[in-house]
Residue, then its C-alpha position, 0 to 999 in steps of 0.5 A: m568856394a563856388k560849386s565845382t562844375k568840372k567832372s574831375t573836381r566833383k570826383f576829387e571832392k567825392n573820393h579824396l577831399k575828406d582825406v586831404l582835409e584830414k591830412r592838412r589838419a594833422g599837419a597843422k597840429i604837428k606844425q603847431r606843436q613844433q612851433i610851440k616847442a621852438k618858441r619855448q626853446a628860443r625863449n629859454a635861450k634868450d633868458a639864459e643869455f640875458l640873465g647870465g646862463t642857467g643853473e644846474d636845474g636848467e632854470p635862469k640864474k637869479i642876478s642882482s638888480a645891478k646886473e639887471d640894469p643895462f648901464g650898471k657896469m658902463n662908465v661915461d666913456d663907454f656910454f658915449q662910445g656906443g653912440f646914442e642908441i639908448p635901449e628903449k623900454p619894452k612895449q606891448k602890442s596888446k592894448s589890454k593890461p598884463t594880467a596879474e599872473k604874468l606880472g607875478k611870474r615874468k620879469r618886467s625888464e625883459p627885452e622888447e623882442e621877447l615880449d613881442d614874439d612870445s607874449s601869446e606863447a607865455s599866456f598859452e603856457e602859464a594860464p592855469v585854465m588852459s591845462d589841468s596839470e600844474d607843470g603845463s606839460e599838456a601844452e605840447d599835446e594841443t590838437g586844436m587849431t590855434k590863431e597862428a595856424m589859422n592865419a597861416l592857413a588863410e595866407k597860404d591857401p585862401e581858397f581852402y580856408k574859405y571852403l572850410k569857413e563855409n562848409d566846416p566852420e567848427t574846424l577853425e575853432f579852438d579846442e576847449d582846453a585853449d588859452l583862457a587867460e583873457v578871462d582874467e582881463l575880462s574880469g579885471s575890466d569889469e571890475e574897473e568899469k564899476p562906478k565910484k572908482k575914486k572910493q576904492k581904498k586899494s591902489k591899482k598896483a596893490q590890487i594886481e599884487e593881491d590878484a597874483e597872490s590869489e592866483e598863486e594860492a589857487e595853483d599851489g592848492a591842488e586839493v579843493t577845500m570847503e573854504m575855497v568853494k565858499k570863497w568862489t561862491k561868494a565871488m560869483i554871487e556878489q561880484n559875478s566874478l569870471r575869475a572865480m567861475r573859471q576856477v569853479v569850472l576847473a574844479f568841476r571838471a575834475a569832479a566830473h572825472v573823479n575816480e577815473d583812471v584814465g592817465k590824465e591829471y587835473k588841476y584840482t583833486i577832490s577827496n571829501p564827499d561834502v566838498y564834492h557835493e557842495l562844489l556840484l551844487v555851486t557849479l550847476k546853479n551859479v555858472p549859468e547865472v554868471l554867464g547870464h550876467h556877462l552875456p545876457v540872452k535876448e528872447t523874442a515873443a516867438g521864442k527866438v533867442r539872440v546872443s552877441t556871438d561877435s563880441k570879444k567877451f563871447k569869443t573869450l568865454t567860448p573855451l570856458l563854456k565848452s569845457h563846462t558843457s563837456a564836464v556836465h555831459h560827462l557827468l550825465t553819463t556817470l550819475s545814478d542818483a535821481a535828484t542829482l541827475k535832475l539838477t544836472l539836467s536843469s542846469i543845461t537848459p540856460l546854457l543852450s542859448y550859448l551853444l547854438s553855434f556849436k553843433k557838435v557839442l549839442k549833438n553829443v548833449v542831445k544824444t545823452v539827454v535822449d538816453i536818459w529820457s528813453d530809460v524806462s527805469s528812471t524816475e518820471a520826474t527825471r525823464i520829464t526834466a530831460f524832455l524839457v531840455l529837448r523841448r527848449l532846444a527844439v524851440i530856440g534852435d534853427p530848422g537843422l537843429r530841430e530836425a536833428v533833435l526830432k530824429t534823435v528823439y525818435q531813435g530813442l523812442i524806438k530803442g526804449s520800446r524794445t521791451t514792453s511789459v506791465h512794468t514798462i508800459q506806462g514809461i513807454n506811453l510817457m515817451k510817446n505822449s511827450a515826444a508827440e509835442l515836439w512835432g508841432i513846434d515846426q510843422d515844416v520840419g515835423y512833416a519832413t521827418g514824419f514822412t521819412f519815418i512813416r515811409q520807412l515803416a511802409i517799406h518794412l511792410r512791403n518787404s515782409i509781404t513780398n519776401n517769402q522767407k519764413e521769418s520775414y514777418k518779424t520785421v513788422y510783428n514786434w513791439q518797436y513797429v507797433h509802438s512806432l505806428d501808435f506814436w504817429s497816431c499820437v502825433l497826428s491826434e495832437h496836432c491835427s484836431p479841428v479845435k487846434e486848427a480853428e485856433s491857428g486859423k489854418e489846416s495843419q501840415l501834418r494832416l497829409l500824413i493821416y492817409p499813409t499812416v492809416q494804410v500802413t496800420l491796416g496793412a500791418m494788422r492783416l499781415i498774419p491773420t491768425s488767432t496768435y496775433f489777435p492782440l497785435r490787431f487790437q493794439m493797432i485798432r486802438s491807435l486808429l480809433r484814437l486818430s479817428r476820434a481826434t481828427g474826425t476822419y472816418i476809418p473803416l474798422a468794423s470789418a477788421l473786427l468782424e474778421v476776428l469773430n469769423s475765425a475758427e478761434m471764436k466759432k469752435s468750442p473752447k477747451p477748459s483752462t486754469l491760465k490767468s487772463l491774458d493782458f492785451t495791453s502788454n502783449y502783441k502775441a498770444q502764447k501757444p497754451y492760450l490758443r483754443t482755451r476758454v480764457y483766451q476766447d473770453g478775452v478776445g470776445e470782450q476786446v471785440a465788443e469793446l472796440l466795436s462799441e468804441f468805433f460806433v460811439l464816434w459816429s453816434t451823433s452822425i446823421a448816417f449812423p443807421e446806414l453805418a450800423l445796419p451791415v454790422i448788426v446783420m453780421l453780428k446776428r448771423w454770427l450769433k445764430e451760427v455759434g448758437n447752433k448745436s452743431s457748432g458746439n460753442k456754448n460760451n454764453k458769456v461772449n454771446s450775451g455781451f454781443v446781444l447787449l451791444i446789438q441792442k444798444i446799437e439798434a436803440n441809437s439807430k432809432f434815436i437818430e432816425e427820430r431826430r432826422a425825420k424832423v429835418d427840412f433839408a435834402p441829403n445833398n445839403r452839405a452844410g445841413v448834414e454837417g450841422f445835424l446834432k451839432g453841439f449835442e453831447w455824444e454821452n447823451t445818446p443811447l450808445g454813448a451812455f452805454v459806453v460811458g458805463q463800460r469805461r468806468q467798469r474797465e477802469e475800476k477793474a484795471r485799478l484793482l488789477e494794478e493794486g493787486r500786482r503792486e501788492e504781489e511785488r511788495k510781498r515778493k520783495l519782502e520775502r527775498e529780503k527775509e530769505k537773504t537775512t535768514g541766510d546770512s544769519d544761518a551762515d553766521m550761526e554755522d560759523v560760530d558752531e564750527d569755531d567755538d565749542s566752549e560756552a565762553g566761545f558761544e557767548d563771544g559769538e553772541d556779542d559779535e552778532 
């Protein structure tokens, strides 16, 4: 439908179009149910009239073969009195042959009108895959669009039908419980197309009867047994049977909803855990393989996939595919075992190529997979498998689907980083490092989404600055905001490095996001410049150091660190304390007992010295290093002189000695650069010569670089020992809890024995029970 230009039309589309669409859909559903009911009643009436009435149970009476013959009671005179209008044999409109199920249930001598009018309805009712109940009672509860309703809509309102087709094509699709009887025809046609037809021992009629018997047997056996699973598995592996896959999908749907009291009956029931486990493995492994055999996926070198969605086979298998995907999606929300969850996630990856045209189904699947990926309590292998599903979808999807995946992943990252501790920090880092890869798959979409989210962070910061409310700063000073800025640092560091840009031959589009990210981070760290939030400042400085190191962008960070040294927390004499050292990696705020203590002052001093050394080592080979370091050296010496005075009262020799050593290394590196640049023969305005100064020289070989390498090794060893101590302490606590629980149970048992048994025989019986 062309875009409306009238004001009234646009107003109608904005205010009333949605309601009108919903009413028409509801009316179509009601009309569909009425048509199904009317057709069923008409067919029953025709059966009763043709077969001689109905019995007590309402079913047509069975009559002999003589009654079935329309000429059975006619003599020659009666025959010629009726003229030459000889009843013709029933004709089928469909070119495909009737399925075994129809031949097993319907009479072959039905009138032509009945077959022509109700052939689709018979298939709708009798196909076992259409409904989960044996009596087919769910046919009246259909809520999706049928082919008849869709055709009627196209005839009555072609403009509205065209509008739906262009703007909401999924409205015209069938539900997952739609008619799947054509799967049998596909399976039969595949078997007929096999070579060496003459060598088949069984005739076509015998084959149809055998298929009908197998279908009746499958319908009668509601309980899934191991023999049934093995039979289906053999057919799927050896013959790639669609009929067997259909039964497996039905059984798997019942297994996915096992032990759920929702009032819905399914075709199969499962009570044996071994059968449940075997069915789960067979379905998750073999269903994608059978689909891949009948609907091969073609993938280009660029990662684009192509499936023939216009083929009859794909349209027939669509309801089956949706049903299986829905069952897998439901199973993901109920599983708790890590191994089974990983296997289920792995089975989704080969199905994604077939689901690209079903955006609503993919949206639900992506949301559930992201929930698993962002759950820090899950195992690392499970979360990596979930991420591989998301990455595969981002690679093969269109730009709209990629944008949806990126937005959902970012929301999951924010949700999963709400609570941060020493136990969850590693899981959160895994999320940030893995999600950063997705933004480089399509940099056009990555830039658009990144700009939107960084702008949101900037708006939160602006509102916190402009609002004078007491708690307004909390929208910025929380773990979610800190991890968001750190995440964008990871994204830009990975995709804006000069090495990757040199490989691709062009500058990354995400490089334009570096400036707004740096500005928002610098503004957030200075929002509350008190000593309570020094840990948050250190967190954000580390993010900017990573960004500067990876992209080669100069970010002025020395001034933010010197502000910490000039605070009252670092100039005044600290109070003695027995508190443990504050973990700056898992805290963005210092608790009140830590303020003005020696423990906190030592920790802050170590952090400032470490971050200053990491900042200067980035430019340790730059020709301008002496000029860059000179102001900082002057400020550090002045601070040491102030805190060293007797009037200040600060006698923290540990912190002071650390800064004295840092000043010595920076001055040594300045002399090293001055000696090297004294030998150059180009002027400062020679840009090429300045950029090529010490190019290729390893920064580890500079005086400051060697010092930083040694400091990093010491910190890594210290962190390793602390982590081992923490795990050992957790293990001891766990053993103590288990011991207390066991001791408590034993004491309770002994008390029960003492109260109940006073005799010696009774005491002995109590011991035997234990």
